[in-house]
C-alpha positions in Angstrom: 15.3 5.7 7.7 12.2 3.5 8.1 8.7 4.0 9.6 7.5 1.7 12.4 3.8 1.2 11.8 1.1 1.1 14.4 -0.4 -2.3 14.8 -4.2 -2.7 14.5 -5.4 -4.7 17.4 -2.5 -3.7 19.6 -2.4 0.1 19.4 -5.5 2.2 20.2 -7.6 3.5 17.3 -6.8 7.1 16.2 -8.7 10.2 17.1 -10.4 12.5 14.6 -8.0 13.6 11.9 -6.0 16.9 12.3 -3.2 18.0 10.1 -0.4 15.6 11.0 2.6 13.7 9.6 1.7 10.5 7.7 0.1 7.7 9.8 1.0 4.1 8.9 -0.9 1.1 10.2 -0.3 -2.7 9.8 -2.8 -5.5 10.2 -1.8 -9.1 10.6 -4.6 -11.1 9.1 -5.7 -14.4 10.7 -7.4 -16.3 7.9 -8.6 -18.9 10.4 -10.9 -16.3 12.0 -14.4 -15.7 10.8 -14.4 -12.7 8.4 -16.8 -9.9 9.5 -18.5 -8.2 6.5 -20.9 -6.1 8.5 -19.2 -2.8 7.8 -18.6 -3.3 4.1 -20.8 -1.7 1.4 -22.6 -3.6 -1.3 -19.8 -3.2 -3.8 -17.2 -4.5 -1.4 -19.4 -7.5 -0.5 -19.9 -8.3 -4.2 -16.1 -8.3 -4.7 -15.6 -10.4 -1.6 -18.0 -13.0 -2.8 -16.2 -13.2 -6.2 -13.1 -14.8 -4.6 -13.0 -18.5 -5.4 -10.7 -19.3 -2.5 -11.9 -18.7 1.0 -8.5 -17.4 2.4 -8.4 -14.8 -0.3 -12.0 -13.7 0.5 -11.1 -13.5 4.2 -8.0 -11.4 3.5 -10.1 -9.0 1.4 -12.8 -8.7 4.0 -10.3 -8.3 6.9 -8.2 -5.6 5.1 -11.2 -3.6 3.8 -13.0 -3.9 7.2 -9.9 -2.6 8.9 -9.7 0.3 6.5 -13.2 1.3 7.3 -12.5 1.0 11.0 -9.6 3.4 10.6 -11.5 5.8 8.3 -14.5 5.8 10.7 -12.1 6.7 13.6 -10.4 9.5 11.6 -13.7 10.9 10.4 -15.6 10.4 13.7 -18.3 8.4 12.1 -19.7 4.9 11.8 -17.3 2.8 9.7 -20.2 1.4 7.7 -21.3 5.0 6.8 -18.0 5.9 5.1 -18.7 6.5 1.4 -15.8 5.4 -0.7 -15.0 6.7 -4.2 -12.2 6.9 -6.8 -10.4 10.1 -7.9 -10.1 10.6 -11.7 -7.2 8.7 -13.3 -4.4 11.2 -14.2 -3.9 9.4 -17.5 -7.4 9.0 -19.0 -9.6 10.9 -16.5 -11.7 7.7 -15.8 -13.0 6.9 -12.3 -10.2 4.5 -11.4 -7.5 6.7 -9.8 -6.6 6.9 -6.1 -9.2 5.7 -3.6 -10.8 8.4 -1.5 -13.4 8.8 1.2 -16.1 11.3 0.4 -15.6 14.5 2.4 -12.4 13.4 4.1 -9.7 16.0 4.8 -6.9 13.5 4.1 -5.7 11.0 1.6 -5.2 7.3 2.2 -4.0 4.1 0.5 -4.3 0.3 1.2 -2.1 -2.6 0.2 -2.3 -6.3 1.2 -0.1 -9.3 0.5 -0.1 -12.7 2.2 -1.2 -12.2 5.8 -0.4 -8.5 6.0 -2.3 -5.4 5.2 -0.7 -1.9 5.1 -2.6 1.4 5.5 -1.2 4.9 5.0 -3.0 8.2 5.7 -1.6 11.7 5.0 -2.5 15.3 4.3 -1.3 15.0 0.7 -1.6 12.2 -1.8 -0.1 9.0 -0.5 0.6 5.5 -1.9 1.4 2.3 0.1 2.6 -1.1 -0.9 3.5 -4.4 0.9 4.9 -7.4 -0.9 6.1 -10.9 0.0 9.7 -11.7 -1.0 10.1 -14.0 -4.0 12.8 -16.5 -4.7 16.0 -15.4 -6.5 15.1 -17.2 -9.7 11.7 -15.4 -9.9 13.4 -12.1 -9.2 15.9 -12.7 -12.1 13.0 -13.2 -14.5 11.1 -9.9 -13.6 14.1 -7.6 -12.8 14.2 -6.5 -16.4 10.9 -4.6 -15.8 12.7 -2.2 -13.5 14.7 1.0 -14.3 17.9 0.0 -16.1 20.0 1.2 -13.2 17.9 -0.9 -10.8 18.3 -4.0 -13.0 22.1 -3.4 -13.0 22.2 -3.1 -9.2 20.3 -6.4 -8.8 22.6 -8.1 -11.3 25.6 -7.2 -9.2 24.2 -8.8 -6.0 24.7 -12.4 -4.8 21.7 -14.6 -5.3 21.0 -14.7 -1.5 20.5 -10.9 -1.5 18.2 -10.6 -4.5 14.8 -11.4 -2.8 15.2 -8.6 -0.2 16.6 -6.0 -2.6 14.0 -6.6 -5.3 11.1 -6.5 -2.8 12.5 -3.3 -1.4 12.7 -1.7 -4.8 9.3 -3.0 -6.0 7.3 -1.8 -3.0 8.8 1.7 -3.3 7.9 1.7 -7.0 4.4 0.5 -6.5 3.8 2.9 -3.6 4.9 5.8 -5.8 2.8 4.7 -8.8 -0.3 4.2 -6.5 0.4 7.6 -5.0 0.3 9.4 -8.4 -2.8 7.4 -9.2 -1.6 5.5 -12.3 -0.6 2.2 -10.7 1.2 -0.2 -13.1 -0.5 1.4 -16.1 2.7 3.5 -16.1 5.9 1.7 -17.1 7.7 0.7 -13.8 11.0 1.2 -15.7 10.4 4.9 -16.0 11.2 6.1 -12.5 14.3 5.2 -10.5 13.8 4.5 -6.8 16.8 2.3 -6.0 17.4 -1.2 -4.6 19.6 -0.3 -1.7 18.8 0.4 1.9 18.0 4.1 1.2 15.3 4.9 -1.3 15.7 7.6 -4.0 12.6 9.7 -3.9 11.0 11.0 -7.2 10.7 14.8 -7.5 7.8 16.0 -5.5 7.5 12.9 -3.4 9.1 11.3 -0.3 9.6 7.5 -0.3 10.0 5.8 3.1 10.5 2.1 3.8 8.2 0.5 6.4 9.2 -2.0 9.0 7.3 -5.2 8.5 7.6 -8.9 9.3 10.4 -11.1 7.9 9.8 -12.3 4.4 7.9 -9.1 3.5 8.9 -5.6 2.3 6.8 -2.4 2.5 7.0 1.3 1.6 4.9 4.5 1.4 5.2 7.4 -0.9 3.9 10.8 0.2 3.5 13.9 -2.0 5.4 16.9 -0.7 3.4 20.0 0.0 3.4 22.1 -3.1 5.3 19.3 -5.0 
């Protein structure tokens, strides 16, 4: 089972949030368009200005501007007025855990890669990840970072199938790690999520692949109620 995301720019913006199944949005970023920074806060503008390459700056501005657009719609407020913060890190308690909007009755997560940005919103903690597929020789070099069973699954595949299978596994893993708030500070080999077409969900979480453009993979992880 996969989720078909709503497309920003094609589908209408959402109404004010009510308890609902996860919402998943996709943005296709046009780096030839002028980046609009008007809705970003001072910290976001500083981060945008730090990018040495203009396409990277434009992708950052586009994805974070789109996030604010969605947050503003769900909260019924001006996107520029949304106050962003970070939840405590579950590992050390520092202010670098999951992103959050002050006063929001929902959780959200953002990921961007290449010309795509992925957004997930849910009533419970949620993680999202989108990645570009890498060549088979790159996959072979990093597959050892995965759970031993995942590494073995990849080793049994023909080279032509490695990019898709690895990207599928990695996005599930990152979505889960972002959902629990640790990110890659937790060893990605610790939790098995699988490389096949059907993800294996960690206890207390539901992993779902997301339909995205060719050459990319994406997934979300949503905490189960009471999990």
